[in-house]
C-alpha positions as CSV (number, residue, x, y, z in Angstrom):
1,X,-6.3,-38.4,34.6
2,X,-5.4,-42.0,35.2
3,X,-4.8,-43.2,38.7
4,X,-2.8,-46.3,39.8
5,X,-3.1,-47.4,43.4
6,X,-0.7,-49.8,45.1
7,X,0.5,-50.8,48.5
8,X,-2.3,-53.0,49.8
9,X,-1.8,-56.4,51.4
10,X,-2.5,-58.6,54.4
11,X,-1.5,-57.3,57.8
12,X,-2.3,-58.2,61.4
13,X,-4.4,-56.0,63.6
14,X,-2.3,-53.2,65.0
15,X,0.0,-53.1,62.0
16,X,0.6,-50.5,59.3
17,X,0.4,-50.1,55.6
18,X,1.2,-47.3,53.2
19,X,-0.9,-46.9,50.1
20,X,0.3,-44.9,47.1
21,X,-1.6,-43.5,44.2
22,X,0.3,-42.3,41.2
23,X,-1.5,-40.0,38.7
24,X,-0.9,-39.6,35.0
25,X,-2.3,-36.2,34.2
26,X,-3.0,-34.7,30.8
27,X,-0.6,-32.0,29.6
28,X,-1.7,-28.5,30.5
29,X,-3.1,-29.4,33.9
30,X,-0.9,-30.1,36.8
31,X,-1.5,-32.8,39.4
32,X,-1.4,-30.1,42.1
33,X,-4.6,-28.6,40.7
34,X,-6.6,-31.7,41.7
35,X,-8.1,-32.5,45.1
36,X,-7.2,-36.1,46.0
37,X,-9.1,-38.6,48.1
38,X,-9.2,-42.2,49.3
39,X,-12.4,-44.1,49.5
40,X,-12.9,-47.8,50.5
41,X,-15.5,-50.4,49.9
42,X,-15.8,-53.5,52.1
43,X,-17.4,-56.6,50.8
44,X,-21.2,-56.3,50.8
45,X,-21.1,-52.6,51.8
46,X,-21.3,-49.3,50.0
47,X,-18.2,-47.3,49.3
48,X,-17.3,-44.8,52.0
49,X,-15.0,-41.8,52.3
50,X,-11.7,-42.3,54.1
51,X,-9.6,-39.1,53.6
52,X,-9.0,-36.2,51.3
53,X,-6.4,-33.5,50.7
54,X,-6.6,-30.2,49.1
55,X,-4.6,-28.9,46.2
56,X,-1.9,-26.8,47.7
57,X,1.4,-27.8,49.3
58,X,0.2,-26.5,52.7
59,X,-2.7,-28.8,52.3
60,X,-5.9,-29.1,54.1
61,X,-6.9,-32.6,55.1
62,X,-10.2,-34.2,56.0
63,X,-10.8,-37.6,57.5
64,X,-13.6,-40.0,58.2
65,X,-14.1,-40.0,62.0
66,X,-13.4,-43.8,62.0
67,X,-9.8,-43.3,60.8
68,X,-9.0,-40.0,62.4
69,X,-5.8,-40.3,64.4
70,X,-4.8,-43.5,62.8
71,X,-4.6,-42.6,59.0
72,X,-2.7,-39.8,57.4
73,X,-3.1,-38.6,53.9
74,X,-0.4,-36.7,52.2
75,X,0.7,-35.7,48.7
76,X,3.9,-35.1,46.8
77,X,3.1,-32.9,43.9
78,X,6.6,-33.3,42.4
79,X,5.9,-37.0,42.1
80,X,2.2,-36.8,41.1
81,X,1.5,-39.1,44.0
82,X,-0.9,-39.2,47.0
83,X,-0.3,-41.4,50.0
84,X,-2.4,-43.0,52.7
85,X,-0.4,-44.0,55.8
86,X,-2.5,-46.4,57.8
87,X,-1.5,-47.2,61.4
88,X,-3.1,-49.2,64.2
89,X,-5.1,-51.1,61.6
90,X,-8.3,-52.9,62.7
91,X,-10.2,-55.8,61.1
92,X,-13.0,-53.4,60.2
93,X,-10.5,-51.5,58.0
94,X,-10.6,-54.4,55.6
95,X,-11.7,-53.2,52.2
96,X,-10.7,-52.3,48.7
97,X,-9.1,-48.8,48.8
98,X,-9.4,-46.6,45.8
99,X,-8.0,-43.2,45.1
100,X,-9.9,-40.4,43.4
101,X,-9.1,-37.1,41.8
102,X,-11.4,-34.1,41.5
103,X,-10.8,-31.0,39.4
104,X,-13.7,-28.9,40.8
105,X,-14.0,-30.1,44.4
106,X,-14.9,-27.5,46.9
107,X,-14.1,-27.7,50.6
108,X,-17.7,-28.6,51.6
109,X,-17.8,-31.6,49.3
110,X,-14.3,-33.1,49.9
111,X,-15.9,-36.2,51.5
112,X,-18.5,-36.7,48.8
113,X,-18.0,-39.5,46.2
114,X,-19.8,-37.7,43.4
115,X,-17.4,-34.7,43.7
116,X,-14.6,-36.8,42.1
117,X,-14.3,-37.3,38.4
118,X,-11.4,-39.8,38.2
119,X,-10.9,-43.1,40.0
120,X,-8.2,-45.7,40.3
121,X,-8.7,-49.4,40.2
122,X,-8.3,-50.0,43.9
123,X,-6.0,-52.1,46.1
124,X,-7.1,-54.7,48.6
125,X,-6.3,-54.2,52.3
126,X,-7.0,-57.1,54.6
127,X,-6.5,-56.9,58.3
128,X,-6.5,-60.1,60.3
129,X,-7.5,-60.3,63.9
C-alpha cells in the first residue's frame, strides 16, 4: 500500500484544515479492509497518535484526548481516501501529520504506532498564534 497525504499548510489559531490521504492498494485487497490512522510528530518530539478509523462503512473512530471534539476522521472507501478534518486549531497542533494503514489492527491497538504497516510521507501543519 502506498499512501499520499496532502492538505497541510499554515493557518491561524482557531482556523481549520482538511487533510486527505489517498491509498494505492495492491490488487486483491481492497482499501476498505485496512484500518486507517493519522499520527503527528512535532519538532523535537516523538510521534503521537491523533485518530483512527475502522474498516467498515459504519466506522468506529478513536481519538487522542487532545483532539477530541475538534478533529474528525472519516473515510471514503469508494475513493480509497481517508480524511482528517481539523477545526479550532491550536499552536500546539503544529506538526507533520502522517497517515498510516494497518491490515491486521485490532480494536485495542488502534492507537498504537507499531500496529500499522504502511505509512505516508507526511504533510506539514503549522498553526500560528
